[in-house]
Structures are given as C-alpha cells and as structure tokens.
C-alpha positions as CSV (number, residue, x, y, z in Angstrom):
1,M,0.0,-0.3,-0.1
2,T,3.5,2.5,1.0
3,S,4.5,2.1,-3.0
4,N,0.9,3.4,-4.3
5,V,1.0,6.1,-1.7
6,A,4.2,7.5,-3.2
7,S,3.4,6.6,-6.7
8,S,0.2,8.8,-6.2
9,E,2.3,11.6,-4.3
10,N,4.5,11.4,-7.5
11,A,1.5,12.2,-9.7
12,F,0.4,15.2,-8.0
13,F,3.8,17.1,-8.7
14,V,3.8,16.6,-12.4
15,E,6.8,18.7,-13.2
16,R,8.7,17.0,-10.9
17,E,10.9,15.6,-13.7
18,E,11.2,19.4,-15.3
19,V,12.2,21.1,-12.0
20,F,14.4,18.8,-10.7
21,G,16.4,19.4,-14.9
22,L,16.3,23.4,-14.1
23,I,17.8,23.3,-10.3
24,S,20.1,21.0,-12.3
25,S,21.3,23.6,-14.8
26,L,20.9,26.8,-12.5
27,S,24.1,24.9,-10.8
28,L,26.2,23.9,-13.1
29,Q,28.6,26.2,-14.6
30,N,28.9,25.9,-18.4
31,S,31.3,27.7,-20.6
32,A,28.8,30.0,-22.0
33,T,30.0,33.4,-21.7
34,P,28.1,35.5,-18.8
35,D,25.7,36.9,-20.7
36,T,24.6,33.7,-22.1
37,Q,24.5,31.7,-19.2
38,Q,22.7,34.6,-16.9
39,I,19.7,34.9,-19.7
40,C,20.0,31.0,-19.5
41,Q,19.8,31.4,-15.0
42,D,17.1,34.3,-15.9
43,V,15.2,32.1,-18.1
44,A,15.4,28.7,-16.0
45,L,14.5,31.0,-12.5
46,R,11.3,32.3,-14.5
47,R,10.1,28.9,-15.5
48,L,10.6,27.5,-12.1
49,R,8.9,30.0,-10.2
50,A,5.5,29.7,-12.7
51,I,5.8,26.4,-11.9
52,L,6.3,26.2,-8.1
53,D,3.7,29.2,-8.3
54,K,0.9,26.6,-8.9
55,Y,1.2,24.7,-5.9
56,L,1.0,28.0,-3.2
57,E,-2.6,26.7,-2.6
58,C,-2.2,23.4,-1.7
59,P,2.2,23.5,-0.6
60,T,1.5,20.4,0.7
61,L,1.9,18.8,-2.9
62,L,5.6,19.8,-2.8
63,D,6.4,18.7,0.3
64,P,7.5,14.9,-0.5
65,H,10.1,17.0,-2.8
66,L,11.1,19.3,-1.0
67,E,14.2,18.0,1.2
68,S,15.8,16.4,-2.4
69,M,15.2,19.6,-4.0
70,V,17.1,22.0,-1.4
71,H,19.4,18.6,-1.7
72,Q,19.9,19.3,-4.5
73,L,19.9,23.9,-4.4
74,I,22.9,23.0,-1.0
75,L,25.6,20.7,-3.0
76,P,26.7,23.5,-5.8
77,A,26.4,26.1,-3.0
78,R,28.6,24.2,-0.6
79,A,31.2,23.2,-3.3
80,I,31.6,27.2,-3.1
81,V,31.7,27.9,0.5
82,H,33.9,25.3,0.6
83,D,36.5,27.0,-2.0
84,L,36.0,30.7,-0.8
85,F,37.2,29.1,2.7
86,L,40.3,27.2,1.0
87,N,41.3,30.5,-0.4
88,Q,40.8,32.3,2.3
89,F,42.7,30.2,4.2
90,A,45.4,29.8,1.4
91,V,45.2,33.5,1.4
92,E,45.8,33.8,5.6
93,S,48.4,31.5,5.4
94,E,50.5,33.0,2.7
95,D,50.3,36.7,5.1
96,T,51.4,34.5,8.2
97,N,54.4,33.0,6.5
98,E,55.4,36.5,5.2
99,D,54.9,38.5,8.5
100,E,57.0,35.8,10.0
101,G,59.7,36.5,7.6
102,C,59.3,40.4,8.5
103,D,59.7,39.2,11.8
104,E,62.8,37.6,11.7
105,T,63.8,40.3,9.5
106,D,63.6,42.4,12.3
107,E,65.3,40.0,14.6
108,E,67.7,40.0,12.7
109,K,68.7,43.8,12.9
110,K,68.4,43.7,16.6
111,G,70.7,41.6,17.0
112,Q,73.3,43.3,14.1
113,S,72.9,46.6,15.9
C-alpha cells in the first residue's frame, strides 16, 4: 500500500522532472559567455517560479519533494563556500608566512645593532 501512496504523491507533482532539471541547470557552471549564462539562468528561474507558483494554494503537494530539491540546491552552494574558505585560508597562510619572515628580519636587524 505504501508504494501506491508514493506513486500517487509523485503524480500530484507532475512537473517534478522538469523542476529537478531546472535546478540542475541553475547549479551547473558551463562554458557559455557570462551574458548567455545569465540569460539562461533568468529563463530557468522564471520557469521554476511559474511552476512553483502553481503550488501556492496547496504547498503540501511539494512536501515529499522538498528535501531532494533543497539538497540539490545545497550541493553547489556548499562547494562554493568550501572553495571560498580554502582560498581565504590560503591567503591567510601566505600573509602569516610573510609576516613571520618580516619578524625574523626585524630580529636579525636588532641582533646586528
């Protein structure tokens, strides 16, 4: 009986595959020019919003799919944050190494005086 429930829940969200495709296309970095990529993202966002707006009156129809949708959106965001953190850590490490090199030079100068 649970398989019937699951399949009926999927039937209520008829645009499920399209929504997941749109989310995937939004999270992909492609080789298109920035202007072309922006236009494609705008079109995808408009279509995604049009689909989701249909469910405003009965949002519970989306409930079984929300976790998967959010997960698909979070993965690229997590990768971006991770890359930013690594870049920031690398910059701070370089600054620390440069500062340590300056301190040694200052100490050497004091020793020579």
